C-alpha positions in Angstrom: -2.9 26.2 15.8 -3.7 22.8 17.3 -2.7 19.8 15.2 -3.6 16.1 15.5 -0.8 13.8 14.3 -1.8 10.1 14.0 0.5 8.5 11.4 2.7 6.1 13.3 5.4 6.0 10.7 5.9 9.8 11.1 6.0 9.4 14.9 8.3 6.4 15.0 11.0 7.7 12.6 13.2 10.5 13.7 14.3 12.9 11.0 13.9 16.2 9.2 10.1 15.7 8.9 9.8 15.8 12.7 12.1 18.8 12.9 10.1 20.7 10.4 6.8 20.0 12.1 7.9 20.7 15.6 9.7 24.0 14.6 6.4 25.6 13.6 5.2 26.5 17.0 2.0 24.4 16.7 0.3 22.7 19.6 0.6 19.0 18.6 -1.3 16.1 20.0 -0.4 12.5 18.9 -2.4 9.4 18.7 -1.4 6.0 17.2 -3.5 5.3 14.1 -5.3 4.1 12.2 -8.0 5.9 14.2 -11.6 4.7 13.8 -14.7 7.0 13.3 -15.9 6.3 16.9 -12.6 7.5 18.3 -12.4 10.6 16.2 -16.0 11.9 16.7 -15.5 13.0 20.3 -12.2 14.9 19.7 -11.9 16.1 16.1 -13.6 19.4 16.7 -10.7 20.4 18.9 -8.2 20.5 16.1 -7.5 23.1 13.4 -5.7 20.5 11.2 -4.7 16.8 11.1 -1.8 15.0 9.6 -3.3 11.5 9.3 -2.6 8.0 8.1 -5.3 5.6 7.3 -7.9 7.0 9.7 -11.6 6.9 9.2 -12.5 10.4 8.0 -16.2 9.8 7.3 -18.7 12.5 6.6 -19.8 12.3 10.2 -16.2 13.0 11.4 -15.6 15.8 8.9 -19.0 17.4 9.8 -18.2 17.2 13.5 -14.7 18.7 12.9 -16.0 21.6 10.9 -18.6 22.4 13.6 -15.5 23.0 15.7 -12.1 24.1 14.5 -11.2 21.7 11.7 -9.9 23.4 8.5 -7.3 21.2 6.9 -6.6 17.5 6.3 -3.0 16.5 5.3 -2.7 12.8 4.4 0.6 11.2 5.1 0.9 8.7 2.2 -0.9 8.3 -1.1 -4.1 6.5 -0.5 -7.2 8.6 0.1 -9.8 5.8 0.2 -10.4 6.2 4.0 -11.3 9.9 3.6 -14.7 10.9 2.3 -13.5 13.4 -0.3 -17.1 14.4 -1.3 -17.8 15.3 2.3 -14.6 17.2 2.6 -15.5 19.2 -0.5 -19.1 19.7 0.8 -17.8 21.1 4.1 -14.9 23.1 2.5 -12.0 21.1 4.0 -9.1 20.8 1.6 -7.4 17.5 1.5 -3.8 16.9 0.4 -1.7 13.7 0.0 1.9 12.6 -0.8 2.1 11.0 -4.3 5.3 9.8 -6.0 7.5 9.7 -2.9 7.4 6.1 -1.7 8.0 4.2 -5.0 11.5 3.1 -4.2 10.7 1.7 -0.8 7.5 0.0 -1.9 9.0 -1.5 -5.0 11.9 -2.8 -3.0 9.4 -4.4 -0.5 7.7 -6.2 -3.4 11.0 -7.7 -4.4 11.9 -8.5 -0.8 8.6 -10.4 -0.4 9.2 -12.2 -3.8 12.8 -13.2 -3.1 11.9 -14.3 0.5 9.1 -16.6 -0.8 11.0 -18.0 -3.8 14.2 -18.8 -1.7 12.2 -19.9 1.4 14.0 -17.4 3.5 11.1 -17.2 6.0 10.9 -21.0 6.4 14.7 -21.4 6.6 15.0 -18.7 9.2 12.4 -20.2 11.5 13.8 -23.7 11.0 17.4 -22.7 11.8 16.2 -20.8 15.0 14.9 -24.2 16.2 18.3 -25.8 15.6 17.4 -27.5 12.4 19.5 -27.7 9.3 16.8 -28.7 6.9 17.4 -27.2 3.5 14.6 -26.3 1.1 14.9 -26.0 -2.7 14.2 -22.5 -4.0 13.5 -20.9 -7.3 15.2 -18.1 -9.3 13.2 -15.1 -10.5 15.4 -14.4 -13.5 13.5 -15.4 -16.7 10.1 -15.2 -15.0 7.3 -12.9 -16.2 6.0 -10.3 -13.8 2.6 -8.7 -14.5 2.2 -5.3 -12.9 -1.4 -4.1 -12.5 -1.3 -0.3 -12.1 1.6 1.5 -13.8 1.8 4.5 -11.5 4.9 5.6 -9.7 5.3 2.4 -7.7 4.5 0.2 -10.7 7.0 2.0 -12.9 9.7 1.7 -10.3 9.0 -2.0 -9.9 9.0 -2.5 -13.7 12.6 -1.0 -13.9 13.9 -3.1 -11.0 12.3 -6.3 -12.2 13.8 -5.9 -15.6 17.2 -5.2 -14.0 16.8 -8.6 -12.3 16.2 -10.4 -15.5 12.4 -10.6 -15.4 10.1 -10.0 -18.4 7.7 -7.2 -17.6 4.1 -6.8 -18.7 2.0 -4.0 -17.3 -1.6 -2.8 -17.4 -3.0 0.6 -16.5 -6.1 2.6 -17.5 -3.7 5.4 -18.5 -0.9 4.7 -21.0 2.1 6.8 -20.2 3.7 7.1 -23.6 6.8 9.0 -22.3 7.6 6.3 -19.8 7.0 3.5 -22.2 9.1 5.1 -25.0 12.0 5.4 -22.6 11.5 1.8 -21.2 10.9 -0.4 -24.2 11.5 -3.4 -22.0 8.1 -2.9 -20.5 5.3 -4.5 -22.5 2.1 -2.5 -22.0 -1.1 -4.5 -22.4 -4.7 -3.2 -22.8 -6.4 -6.2 -21.2 -5.9 -7.7 -17.7 -6.5 -11.1 -19.3 -3.1 -11.0 -20.8 -1.5 -10.6 -17.4 -3.8 -13.3 -15.9 -2.7 -15.7 -18.7 1.0 -14.9 -19.0 2.4 -13.8 -15.6 4.3 -16.0 -13.2 4.1 -13.1 -10.7 1.2 -10.6 -10.4 1.8 -7.4 -8.4 -1.1 -5.1 -7.5 -0.6 -1.3 -7.5 -4.1 0.2 -7.5 -6.1 2.4 -5.2 -9.2 0.8 -3.5 -12.3 2.1 -5.2 -15.7 0.6 -5.9 -14.4 -0.5 -9.3 -11.2 -2.2 -7.9 -12.7 -3.9 -4.8 -12.2 -7.6 -5.1 -10.5 -7.2 -8.5 -8.9 -10.6 -7.7 -12.0 -12.7 -7.2 -13.1 -16.3 -7.7 -13.8 -15.8 -11.4 -10.3 -14.4 -12.0 -8.6 -17.1 -9.9 -10.4 -20.1 -11.2 -11.3 -19.0 -14.8 -8.7 -16.5 -16.0 -5.4 -17.2 -14.2 -3.3 -19.8 -16.1 0.2 -20.2 -14.8 -0.3 -20.7 -11.0 1.3 -17.4 -10.3 2.5 -15.7 -7.1 0.2 -12.8 -6.2 1.7 -9.8 -4.4 -0.3 -7.0 -2.9 1.3 -3.9 -1.4 -1.6 -1.6 -2.3 -4.9 -2.3 -0.4 -6.3 -5.4 1.2 -9.7 -5.0 -0.3 -8.4 -5.5 -3.8 -8.4 -9.3 -3.1 -11.3 -11.5 -2.1 -9.6 -13.4 0.7 -12.1 -16.3 0.7 -11.6 -16.9 -3.0 -7.8 -16.5 -2.5 -7.6 -19.2 0.2 -9.6 -21.5 -2.0 -7.4 -20.8 -4.9 -4.2 -21.5 -2.9 -5.7 -24.8 -1.7 -6.7 -25.8 -5.3 -3.2 -24.7 -6.5 -4.5 -22.1 -8.8 -2.1 -19.7 -7.1 1.3 -20.6 -5.7 1.5 -18.0 -3.1 0.0 -14.7 -1.7 2.5 -12.1 -0.4 0.8 -9.1 1.1 1.7 -6.0 3.0 -2.0 -5.0 3.4 -5.1 -6.5 4.9 -8.8 -5.6 4.5 -8.8 -4.8 8.3 -5.8 -3.2 9.9 -4.3 -3.7 12.4 -4.6 -7.5 12.0 -7.7 -8.9 13.8 -7.5 -12.0 16.0 -9.7 -13.9 13.5 -7.9 -12.7 10.3 -8.6 -15.6 7.9 -5.2 -15.3 6.1 -3.2 -15.8 9.3 -1.5 -19.2 9.3 -2.5 -20.1 5.8 0.2 -22.1 3.9 2.1 -20.1 1.2 0.9 -16.7 2.6 3.3 -14.1 3.8 1.9 -11.1 5.6 3.9 -8.0 6.6 2.2 -5.2 8.7 1.9 -2.5 6.1 5.5 -1.5 6.1 6.2 -1.2 2.4 7.0 2.5 2.6 8.3 2.4 6.2 12.0 3.1 5.5 13.9 6.0 7.0 14.4 7.5 3.6 10.7 7.2 2.5 9.3 8.3 5.9 11.3 11.5 5.9 10.3 12.4 2.3 6.6 11.6 2.9 6.6 13.3 6.3 8.2 16.4 5.0 5.8 16.6 2.1 2.8 16.1 4.5 4.0 19.0 6.7 4.8 21.3 3.7 1.4 20.5 2.2 -0.2 21.6 5.5 1.9 24.8 5.6 0.8 25.6 2.0 -2.8 25.2 3.0 -2.4 27.4 6.0 -0.6 30.1 4.1 -2.8 30.1 1.0 
């Protein structure tokens, strides 16, 4: 079988996931994603299967693939918003992903961003590198309220860690996980996002990008609903936030900061509007990029593919 591997995390991190894949006897080609539709169209028909990251698997790509050899799509990671699932179903191509394996890494990254911002670590580091000894005044996170939008595996892990650090936790999700909440009474579940917008000192987003969640954080939310000048953290998808409204909100001090691991367009464009904006920290989509997480996700992606092949 001929396999196309495009996830850079998988390729850049040695470990058991690579050993598992390369021990199967497949013919493996690698590209460094995310790969755009125009790049996939000329080549996708050559492959029996793909292990992909956030590549553009549009209907045109899937159709072209099926006209050749394409039979399986194994997504490294959780998000499936870049894969046309209806088209995959239409053309009989099963799609798998890797849920509930990166929650520790991503939740730690949320807290790393928050502590970096509140203690001015990024500013102090750059200042000292220039020979300065200017000292900023920071803030503690203990006693603050974090509002978690999306109480899936990452949201739950973040809730536990935030509580352990002395934060009050409120959370919203369309699905109420009674078992989790009964075992973690420190988490206050709310049925309206307005409660989070009104009460949270920190808001953290943990939702997929869909037509319903696109620009969830918009001008109306920022200027009419948010009350406490919170820090907004996004390790989910860039399209959850209206960047134009966000920048305006930061300038008008409706928000204190925006800490993001994701952008609407990745990799970052030369004209990315968030680049260089005060009180914005951007990391290059590395929330799940730890040795531990990559090996778990990579192994799951390979095993998912093997199950498809052997089913």
